[in-house]
C-alpha positions in Angstrom: 0.2 -0.1 0.0 1.3 3.1 -0.7 0.7 6.2 1.6 0.5 9.7 0.8 0.5 12.8 3.2 -0.2 16.5 2.9 -0.4 19.4 5.2 -2.8 22.8 5.5 -5.6 24.3 7.2 -8.3 23.7 4.8 -10.4 26.5 5.7 -13.7 27.5 2.9 -12.6 24.1 1.1 -12.6 25.6 -2.8 -11.7 23.8 -6.0 -8.1 24.3 -5.5 -8.0 22.1 -2.3 -10.1 19.5 -4.0 -7.6 19.3 -6.9 -4.8 18.9 -4.6 -6.8 16.4 -2.4 -7.3 14.6 -5.6 -4.0 14.6 -7.3 -2.5 13.7 -4.0 -5.0 10.7 -3.7 -4.0 9.6 -7.0 -0.4 9.2 -5.9 -1.5 6.3 -3.5 -3.6 4.3 -1.9 -4.3 5.8 1.2 -4.3 10.1 1.8 -3.5 11.2 5.0 -3.9 14.7 5.6 -2.4 16.9 8.5 -4.9 19.4 9.4 -3.4 22.7 11.3 -5.3 23.2 14.6 -6.6 26.5 15.6 -3.9 26.9 17.9 -1.1 26.3 15.3 -2.9 28.7 13.0 -2.5 31.3 15.9 1.6 30.8 16.0 1.8 31.0 11.9 -0.4 34.4 12.8 -3.3 32.5 10.5 -6.9 32.7 11.5 -9.5 30.0 10.1 -12.9 30.8 9.6 -13.7 27.2 10.8 -12.6 25.5 13.8 -10.6 22.7 13.6 -13.7 20.3 14.6 -15.6 21.8 11.7 -12.8 22.0 9.2 -11.8 18.2 10.3 -15.5 17.1 9.6 -15.4 18.7 6.4 -12.0 17.0 4.9 -13.3 13.8 6.2 -16.4 13.9 4.2 -13.9 14.7 1.2 -13.8 11.2 -0.5 -10.2 11.6 -1.4 -9.2 12.0 2.4 -8.9 8.8 4.4 -7.7 10.1 7.5 -7.3 13.3 9.1 -4.3 14.1 11.7 -3.7 17.3 13.9 -0.6 19.5 12.6 0.4 21.1 15.7 3.8 22.3 14.9 6.1 23.0 12.1 8.4 20.1 13.1 6.1 17.4 13.6 6.5 16.2 9.6 9.5 14.1 10.0 7.7 12.1 12.9 4.4 12.1 10.9 6.3 10.6 7.9 7.9 7.7 10.3 5.0 6.7 12.2 2.8 6.6 9.6 5.1 4.8 6.7 4.5 7.8 4.3 5.7 6.8 0.7 5.0 10.2 -0.4 5.0 13.7 0.6 3.0 16.4 -1.1 2.5 20.1 -0.9 1.6 23.0 -3.3 4.2 24.0 -5.6 4.3 27.4 -3.4 6.4 25.7 -0.7 8.6 24.1 -3.5 12.3 23.4 -1.7 11.0 23.8 2.1 10.4 20.2 2.9 13.2 18.7 0.7 15.0 17.6 4.1 12.2 14.7 4.2 13.6 13.2 0.9 15.5 10.9 3.0 12.6 9.3 4.2 10.1 9.6 1.6 9.5 11.1 -2.0 8.6 14.8 -2.1 6.3 16.3 -4.4 5.4 19.6 -5.2 2.1 20.5 -7.4 0.9 23.1 -9.3 -1.4 25.1 -7.4 -5.1 25.7 -9.2 -4.8 28.9 -11.0 -7.1 32.0 -10.0 -8.6 30.5 -6.4 -7.3 30.5 -2.9 -8.7 30.9 0.3 -6.9 34.2 0.5 -8.5 35.6 -2.5 -11.9 34.6 -1.7 -11.3 36.4 2.0 -10.3 39.3 -0.1 -13.5 39.0 -2.2 -15.9 38.7 0.6 -14.0 41.9 2.1 -14.7 43.6 -1.0 -18.4 42.4 -1.4 -19.0 43.9 2.5 -17.2 46.9 1.9 -19.6 48.0 -0.9 
């Protein structure tokens, strides 16, 4: 069985998230998603609209996702790769090179982002609508 892992906040789920999850799942048999906790997002100066629990429920309902685990620190990725016997680590190409240190433990793949959509863009668009 080929195991794949990816990480993210996955707030305001959109087609870019679905494309990433679908492409990651196509690389293997079992997809684990490391979901940033609310506390970890705060440390990253991010704030999600949905709580960790709600984002987890949403992710678990997506057919490509087999398991959701909490992401609580930047440094846990190597431990997760080893603990879950990961074969492929997948992230968007906006992270290119940042996780190459994992290449000693698994294959590292950076996927192109879906053009024209992002959670940041959705939030900006919502602010513009609100400010009219």
